[in-house]
C-alpha positions as CSV (number, residue, x, y, z in Angstrom):
1,M,0.0,0.0,0.0
2,R,1.3,3.4,-0.9
3,T,1.4,6.2,1.6
4,E,0.1,9.7,0.9
5,K,3.7,11.0,0.5
6,E,4.4,8.3,-2.1
7,N,1.4,9.4,-4.1
8,D,2.5,13.0,-4.1
9,P,4.6,13.7,-7.3
10,L,6.0,16.8,-5.6
11,A,7.2,15.0,-2.5
12,E,10.7,14.3,-4.0
13,L,11.1,17.6,-5.8
14,R,14.0,19.6,-4.5
15,L,14.1,23.4,-5.1
16,Y,17.1,25.4,-3.9
17,A,16.7,28.9,-2.7
18,L,19.7,31.0,-3.5
19,H,21.0,33.0,-0.6
20,Q,23.2,35.9,-1.3
21,T,25.4,35.9,1.8
22,G,28.2,37.6,0.0
23,K,29.8,38.1,-3.3
24,I,31.0,35.1,-5.3
25,Y,34.0,36.3,-7.3
26,I,35.7,34.5,-10.2
27,I,38.6,35.8,-12.3
28,L,37.5,37.3,-15.7
29,V,39.9,36.7,-18.5
30,D,40.4,39.7,-20.9
31,G,39.1,38.7,-24.3
32,T,37.2,35.7,-25.6
33,V,37.9,32.0,-26.3
34,C,37.7,30.8,-29.9
35,A,35.3,27.9,-30.4
36,G,36.6,27.4,-34.0
37,F,40.2,27.4,-34.8
38,P,42.6,28.1,-31.9
39,S,44.0,31.6,-31.4
40,P,47.0,32.8,-29.5
41,A,46.5,32.8,-25.7
42,D,46.7,36.0,-23.7
43,D,48.1,35.9,-20.2
44,Y,46.2,38.8,-19.0
45,F,43.4,38.8,-16.4
46,Q,41.1,41.7,-16.6
47,S,39.4,41.7,-13.2
48,R,37.0,39.8,-11.1
49,I,33.3,39.5,-11.5
50,D,30.6,38.7,-9.0
51,L,28.4,35.7,-10.2
52,N,25.5,37.0,-8.1
53,E,25.4,40.2,-10.0
54,E,26.0,38.5,-13.4
55,L,23.5,35.6,-13.1
56,I,20.7,36.7,-10.7
57,R,18.5,39.6,-11.6
58,N,16.0,39.2,-8.8
59,P,17.4,37.3,-5.8
60,D,14.0,37.0,-4.0
61,A,12.4,35.4,-7.0
62,T,15.2,33.2,-8.2
63,F,15.7,29.5,-7.3
64,G,17.7,26.6,-8.6
65,I,16.6,23.1,-9.7
66,W,18.4,20.1,-11.1
67,V,17.2,18.6,-14.4
68,Q,16.1,14.9,-14.5
69,G,15.4,13.4,-17.8
70,N,16.2,14.1,-21.5
71,S,13.0,15.7,-23.0
72,M,14.9,19.0,-23.5
73,Q,18.2,17.6,-24.8
74,D,18.0,19.1,-28.3
75,D,17.9,22.5,-26.6
76,G,21.2,21.5,-24.8
77,I,19.5,20.9,-21.5
78,E,20.5,17.5,-20.2
79,N,20.0,15.2,-17.3
80,G,22.0,16.5,-14.3
81,D,22.2,20.2,-15.5
82,F,21.3,22.9,-12.9
83,L,18.9,25.6,-13.9
84,L,18.5,29.1,-12.5
85,V,14.8,30.0,-12.6
86,D,13.4,33.5,-12.1
87,R,9.7,33.6,-11.0
88,S,9.5,37.4,-11.6
89,V,10.1,37.0,-15.4
90,L,6.8,37.0,-17.3
91,P,6.3,34.0,-19.6
92,S,6.0,34.6,-23.4
93,D,5.8,32.5,-26.5
94,N,8.9,30.3,-26.8
95,S,9.9,30.9,-23.1
96,L,11.7,28.0,-21.5
97,A,9.6,27.5,-18.4
98,I,9.3,25.4,-15.2
99,C,5.6,24.4,-15.4
100,V,3.3,22.5,-13.1
101,L,0.7,20.8,-15.2
102,N,-2.0,18.9,-13.2
103,N,0.3,18.8,-10.1
104,E,3.4,17.5,-12.0
105,F,6.5,19.5,-12.6
106,T,8.1,19.7,-16.1
107,I,10.4,21.9,-18.1
108,K,9.2,22.8,-21.6
109,R,9.0,25.6,-24.1
110,I,5.7,27.5,-24.0
111,E,3.9,27.9,-27.3
112,K,0.8,30.1,-27.3
113,K,-1.4,30.4,-30.4
114,G,-4.7,32.1,-29.9
115,N,-6.3,30.4,-26.9
116,R,-4.2,27.2,-27.4
117,I,-1.2,26.5,-25.2
118,R,1.2,23.7,-25.9
119,L,4.3,22.7,-23.8
120,L,7.0,21.7,-26.3
121,P,9.8,19.2,-25.6
122,A,13.1,19.4,-27.4
123,N,13.4,15.7,-28.1
124,A,11.5,14.0,-30.9
125,A,10.9,11.0,-28.7
126,F,8.5,13.1,-26.6
127,P,5.2,14.5,-28.0
128,P,4.1,18.1,-27.4
129,I,1.6,18.5,-24.5
130,V,-1.6,20.3,-25.5
131,V,-3.1,22.0,-22.4
132,Q,-6.7,21.0,-22.4
133,E,-9.7,22.7,-20.9
134,G,-9.9,21.6,-17.3
135,D,-6.1,21.2,-17.0
136,E,-4.4,23.2,-14.3
137,L,-1.2,24.9,-15.6
138,I,1.0,27.0,-13.4
139,I,4.1,28.6,-14.8
140,W,6.5,28.5,-11.8
141,G,9.3,30.5,-13.5
142,I,11.4,31.1,-16.5
143,V,14.8,29.5,-17.0
144,T,17.4,32.3,-17.1
145,Y,20.6,30.1,-17.1
146,V,21.6,26.5,-17.6
147,I,24.7,25.4,-15.6
148,K,26.4,22.3,-16.9
149,K,29.1,20.0,-15.4
150,P,31.9,19.2,-17.8
């Protein structure tokens, strides 16, 4: 027999609040890195940047969440990636959003045409989700950054 907690799809979901207890500095290298043919390396460091200031627009509305699954892999979002999500950003057509559809969390692109809303995966193995009358759709936030492990 399953307990009430086991029946709750949100029971195992882990959201991470981002606390800005101080500045997080990293060294900023002057220039860019070539993703095509190699270019001569410079040995100059420009300055330091604060990741809080660069990545988080609204700290009180921003949270982090880990990706599980591969429905967004063709958008470069893979299992194990970490997403920064801002709840203060208004969703628009083609937004990458954390959605709650009928009490289940998912990450999908939003497509709005007239009164029809679809949640689009980025993997041909998954069908688009058409939001039907009577469905409950909540947009929890818009993905602002994807952080990947090498």
